[in-house]
C-alpha positions in Angstrom: -35.2 -75.8 -12.5 -33.1 -72.8 -12.0 -30.5 -72.2 -14.5 -27.7 -69.6 -13.6 -26.1 -67.9 -16.8 -22.4 -66.7 -15.8 -19.3 -65.8 -17.6 -17.0 -63.1 -17.7 -18.2 -59.2 -17.9 -19.3 -58.1 -21.6 -19.8 -61.5 -23.2 -23.7 -61.2 -23.9 -24.9 -62.7 -20.3 -27.4 -59.9 -19.8 -28.3 -59.1 -23.4 -29.1 -62.9 -23.6 -31.2 -63.1 -20.5 -33.4 -60.1 -21.6 -33.7 -61.9 -24.7 -35.1 -64.9 -23.4 -36.8 -63.9 -20.7 -38.8 -61.1 -22.5 -37.5 -58.4 -20.1 -35.2 -55.4 -19.8 -34.7 -56.4 -16.3 -31.0 -56.7 -16.6 -29.1 -53.8 -17.5 -26.9 -54.5 -20.7 -24.1 -52.3 -21.4 -20.5 -52.2 -22.7 -18.8 -51.8 -19.5 -17.8 -54.4 -16.5 -20.2 -55.2 -13.8 -23.3 -53.3 -15.0 -25.2 -56.3 -13.3 -24.8 -55.9 -9.7 -27.9 -57.8 -7.9 -28.8 -61.3 -9.9 -31.8 -60.7 -12.2 -34.1 -63.7 -12.3 -37.2 -64.2 -15.1 -39.4 -67.5 -15.2 -39.8 -68.8 -19.1 -42.6 -71.2 -20.1 -40.9 -74.6 -21.8 -41.7 -74.5 -25.2 -43.6 -77.7 -26.1 -45.5 -78.4 -29.1 -47.3 -81.4 -27.8 -49.1 -79.3 -24.8 -49.8 -76.4 -27.7 -51.8 -79.3 -29.6 -53.6 -81.0 -27.0 -55.0 -77.2 -25.5 -56.0 -76.8 -29.1 -57.6 -80.3 -29.2 -59.4 -79.8 -25.7 -60.1 -75.9 -26.2 -59.0 -75.8 -22.9 -59.9 -73.1 -20.3 -55.9 -73.1 -19.4 -52.9 -74.0 -20.5 -50.0 -74.5 -18.4 -46.6 -75.4 -19.7 -43.6 -76.2 -17.3 -41.3 -73.4 -16.8 -37.3 -72.9 -16.3 -36.0 -70.1 -13.8 -33.3 -68.0 -15.4 -31.0 -66.5 -13.2 -28.3 -63.7 -14.5 -25.2 -63.5 -12.5 -23.0 -60.6 -12.4 -19.7 -61.1 -14.7 -17.0 -62.8 -12.7 -13.2 -62.2 -13.2 -10.3 -64.0 -12.4 -9.5 -63.6 -8.5 -13.6 -63.5 -7.7 -12.9 -66.1 -4.9 -10.5 -63.7 -3.4 -12.8 -60.7 -3.5 -11.9 -59.3 -7.0 -14.3 -57.7 -9.1 -17.2 -57.5 -7.3 -16.1 -60.3 -5.1 -17.1 -63.8 -4.1 -20.9 -62.9 -2.9 -21.8 -63.8 -6.4 -20.5 -67.4 -6.0 -23.3 -67.4 -3.2 -25.8 -66.8 -6.2 -24.5 -70.1 -8.4 -24.6 -72.2 -5.3 -28.5 -71.7 -5.5 -28.8 -73.2 -9.2 -29.5 -76.7 -10.8 -27.3 -76.1 -13.5 -25.0 -73.0 -15.1 -25.7 -71.5 -18.7 -21.6 -70.2 -19.1 -21.8 -67.8 -22.2 -18.7 -67.8 -23.7 -17.8 -64.9 -26.1 -17.2 -66.1 -29.6 -17.0 -62.9 -32.1 -14.8 -60.1 -32.7 -16.1 -56.8 -32.0 -13.3 -53.9 -31.3 -16.5 -51.9 -29.9 -17.0 -54.3 -27.0 -14.6 -54.2 -24.2 -13.4 -57.9 -23.1 -12.4 -58.1 -19.6 -10.8 -61.1 -18.1 -9.0 -59.9 -15.3 -8.1 -56.2 -15.0 -10.9 -54.2 -15.9 -8.7 -51.6 -16.8 -7.1 -53.9 -19.5 -9.0 -55.3 -22.8 -8.0 -58.6 -24.1 -8.5 -60.5 -27.0 -11.1 -63.2 -27.4 -10.1 -66.4 -26.6 -12.9 -68.7 -25.4 -10.9 -71.6 -23.6 -9.0 -69.1 -21.6 -12.2 -67.1 -20.6 -13.9 -71.0 -19.5 -10.5 -71.5 -17.6 -11.0 -68.3 -15.9 -14.3 -68.9 -14.5 -13.4 -72.5 -13.9 -10.8 -71.5 -11.6 -12.8 -69.4 -9.5 -15.6 -71.9 -9.1 -12.7 -74.6 -8.2 -10.8 -72.5 -5.8 -14.2 -71.5 -4.0 -14.5 -75.4 -3.6 -11.6 -76.2 -2.7 -11.6 -73.8 0.2 -14.6 -75.5 1.0 -13.6 -79.1 1.0 -10.1 -78.3 3.2 -12.2 -77.0 5.8 -14.3 -80.4 5.8 -11.5 -82.1 5.1 -9.8 -81.0 8.4 -12.6 -81.5 10.6 -12.8 -85.2 9.1 -9.6 -86.2 9.8 -9.7 -84.5 13.1 -13.0 -86.8 13.6 -11.1 -89.6 12.3 -8.2 -89.7 14.6 -10.9 -90.5 17.1 -11.8 -93.7 15.8 -14.7 -92.5 13.8 -14.9 -94.6 10.9 -17.5 -92.7 9.1 -15.4 -89.6 9.2 -12.6 -91.6 8.0 -13.9 -92.7 5.1 -15.1 -89.5 4.2 -11.7 -88.2 4.4 -10.5 -90.6 2.2 -12.5 -89.4 -0.9 -12.3 -85.9 0.4 -8.3 -85.8 0.0 -8.7 -87.5 -3.6 -11.3 -84.6 -4.1 -9.2 -82.0 -3.2 -6.2 -83.2 -5.3 -8.5 -83.1 -8.0 -9.4 -79.5 -7.4 -5.5 -78.4 -6.8 -5.0 -80.1 -10.3 -7.6 -77.2 -11.5 -9.9 -79.7 -12.2 -13.7 -79.5 -11.8 -15.3 -81.1 -9.5 -18.0 -82.4 -12.2 -15.1 -84.4 -13.6 -14.2 -86.0 -10.6 -15.3 -89.5 -9.9 -17.6 -89.9 -7.3 -19.2 -93.3 -5.9 -22.9 -93.1 -7.1 -23.3 -96.2 -4.9 -22.0 -94.4 -1.7 -25.5 -92.7 -0.1 -23.0 -91.4 2.7 -20.8 -89.5 -0.1 -24.1 -88.2 -2.2 -25.4 -86.8 1.0 -22.0 -85.0 1.9 -21.8 -83.8 -1.6 -25.3 -82.3 -1.1 -24.3 -80.6 1.8 -21.1 -79.4 0.3 -23.3 -77.8 -2.6 -20.2 -77.5 -4.7 -20.0 -74.7 -7.2 -17.5 -76.7 -9.7 -20.1 -79.7 -9.3 -22.7 -78.0 -11.1 -23.7 -79.5 -14.7 -22.7 -77.1 -17.4 -24.3 -75.5 -20.9 -21.6 -73.5 -22.5 -23.7 -71.1 -24.8 -21.0 -69.7 -27.6 -22.2 -66.3 -28.2 -21.4 -65.9 -32.0 -22.2 -63.3 -34.7 -25.3 -62.8 -36.5 -23.4 -63.6 -39.7 -21.9 -66.9 -38.0 -26.0 -68.1 -37.9 -26.1 -66.8 -41.5 -23.3 -68.2 -42.9 -22.8 -71.2 -40.8 -20.1 -71.7 -38.4 -17.7 -73.3 -40.5 -16.0 -69.7 -40.2 -16.2 -69.3 -36.9 -12.8 -70.4 -35.2 -14.0 -70.2 -31.8 -17.0 -72.4 -32.1 -15.2 -75.3 -32.4 -13.0 -74.9 -29.5 -15.9 -74.7 -27.2 -17.3 -77.6 -28.7 -14.4 -79.7 -28.3 -13.9 -78.5 -24.4 -17.5 -79.5 -23.8 -17.3 -83.0 -25.6 -13.8 -83.6 -23.1 -15.5 -83.0 -19.9 -19.0 -84.5 -20.5 -20.9 -81.1 -20.9 -23.3 -79.6 -23.5 -22.4 -76.9 -25.6 -24.6 -74.8 -28.3 -24.1 -71.6 -30.8 -26.5 -69.0 -29.9 -26.6 -65.5 -31.1 -27.6 -62.8 -28.0 -28.2 -60.1 -30.8 -30.7 -62.3 -32.5 -32.1 -63.7 -29.6 -32.7 -60.0 -28.7 -34.2 -59.1 -32.0 -36.7 -62.1 -31.4 -37.7 -61.1 -28.1 -41.3 -59.7 -28.0 -42.0 -60.5 -31.5 -45.2 -62.3 -32.4 -45.1 -65.9 -33.4 -45.9 -65.6 -36.7 -43.2 -63.0 -37.0 -40.5 -65.1 -35.4 -41.3 -68.3 -37.7 -40.8 -65.7 -40.4 -37.4 -64.3 -38.9 -36.1 -67.9 -38.3 -37.0 -69.3 -42.0 -35.1 -65.8 -43.2 -32.0 -66.7 -41.2 -32.2 -70.5 -42.0 -32.9 -71.4 -38.6 -35.1 -74.5 -37.2 -35.4 -73.2 -33.8 -34.8 -70.2 -31.2 -32.0 -70.3 -29.1 -34.6 -70.5 -25.9 -35.7 -73.6 -27.5 -32.5 -75.1 -27.8 -31.4 -74.0 -24.4 -34.3 -75.6 -22.8 -33.9 -78.8 -24.9 -30.1 -78.8 -23.9 -31.1 -78.1 -20.1 -33.3 -81.4 -20.0 -30.7 -83.6 -21.3 -27.9 -82.0 -19.0 -30.3 -82.4 -16.0 -31.8 -85.6 -16.9 -35.3 -84.5 -17.3 -38.4 -85.2 -18.9 -42.0 -83.9 -19.4 -45.4 -85.5 -19.0 -48.8 -84.2 -20.0 -52.2 -84.5 -18.4 -55.1 -83.0 -20.6 -58.6 -82.1 -20.5 -61.4 -79.4 -21.1 -60.7 -77.6 -17.9 -56.6 -77.6 -18.1 -53.9 -79.1 -20.1 -50.5 -78.9 -18.5 -46.9 -80.0 -18.9 -45.2 -81.5 -15.4 -41.4 -81.7 -15.4 -39.9 -84.7 -13.5 -36.3 -86.8 -13.8 -35.7 -89.4 -16.0 -36.5 -92.6 -14.1 -39.4 -91.5 -11.8 -42.4 -94.0 -11.1 -46.1 -93.4 -11.5 -46.6 -92.5 -7.8 -44.2 -89.9 -7.6 -44.8 -88.2 -10.9 -48.5 -88.0 -9.5 -47.3 -86.4 -6.4 -45.7 -83.5 -8.4 -49.7 -82.7 -8.7 -50.6 -82.9 -5.4 -49.3 -85.0 -2.3 -52.6 -86.7 -1.9 -52.1 -88.4 -5.7 -48.7 -89.8 -4.4 -50.3 -90.9 -1.0 -53.2 -92.6 -2.4 -52.0 -93.8 -5.8 -54.2 -96.5 -7.5 -53.2 -96.5 -10.8 -52.4 -94.5 -13.8 -54.2 -94.6 -17.2 -51.3 -94.0 -19.6 -51.5 -93.0 -23.6 -48.2 -92.0 -25.4 -48.4 -88.7 -26.9 -47.3 -90.2 -30.2 -49.9 -92.8 -30.3 -52.6 -90.2 -29.6 -51.4 -88.2 -32.5 -51.2 -90.9 -35.0 -55.0 -91.5 -34.1 -55.4 -88.2 -35.1 -56.5 -87.3 -31.5 -59.3 -89.4 -31.3 -59.6 -90.7 -27.6 -62.2 -93.3 -28.7 -60.1 -95.0 -31.1 -57.1 -95.2 -29.3 -59.2 -96.9 -26.2 -60.4 -99.2 -29.1 -57.1 -100.2 -30.3 -55.7 -100.8 -26.8 -53.0 -98.0 -26.8 -54.3 -96.6 -23.3 -52.3 -98.5 -21.1 -53.1 -99.2 -17.2 -50.0 -98.8 -15.1 -49.4 -99.7 -11.5 -46.6 -98.3 -9.1 -43.6 -99.5 -11.0 -44.3 -98.0 -13.7 -41.7 -95.7 -14.9 -42.9 -92.6 -16.4 -42.0 -91.6 -20.2 -41.3 -88.6 -22.2 -44.6 -87.6 -23.7 -46.7 -89.7 -21.6 -50.5 -88.2 -21.7 -51.4 -89.4 -17.8 -54.5 -89.5 -15.7 -54.0 -91.0 -12.3 -56.7 -92.8 -10.3 -56.1 -92.4 -6.3 -58.0 -92.4 -3.3 -57.5 -90.7 0.0 
């Protein structure tokens, strides 16, 4: 899973990236475009279930699922036409599975806020800022769509029925984009395989699922978000378009970066927070993309594997190795919660009939602890 961190310049993107990836790869400074080339960092997905299994087995190797974060240079109005550092950064967005749109939700006169003109600082307005980024993605998509639409309309005039059918929904999508609505809010036909294939080929930027990361101040985390006038606006915007939204303090995450687990727990307790921003961000990402994790365990290795919701057992086995999917026989499955309730006594779990034998049609569930049997 690759998440692109986007936003206007100086909203805290690089600070957040450095914090959640525990690096200093991304230059964080109070001037526009201090990030030029995208920085990438891979982080482990926090999973207490995996930690517990590794502890029970005293395993030689613990392998968590991973998420790749990409810090993409700050966009400004006109980026799709080459403004700021130009539209090459829109191509970096195209490679991501989803976007983490960092939105400034704090006041600080010492940090320049840029929307369009780097020489013209502006006040904080999260909705205007969201719309500024959205518009650049929409305009880039519209140019892409109009080019394809022209080709399909030309092909339709020769009697190509498939082209004619595609031209119909492309025209509707173009009108949707022209109304400055992102492609993720367009009513695509999920049952139309040809349409789905075309959409994948187009790689629409504004169709990317989005998590709005509202970058709030430390005082907001300590005193609650009731006093922050910006967070409710972002939350409402996300709800209206079916996106995810979460408050996060890049400064707090920066303070937590590099701390030991004990220090993090103490810091969170002092702040009155139950989870780090990274934990919440990964959880929101999984929900947004419809992902779950299943587990494999043993003395040699305990590991978490990421699959999409609805994945069947043979395809889940294929995540481990293609031979597992090709020669799939059955899966021995224990729900993690059943295992925990039995005190991780595997014999007791089996005696109670809580280890199930599942076949090719079994749909894997989040937290399943699975042993695959195969023959090739």
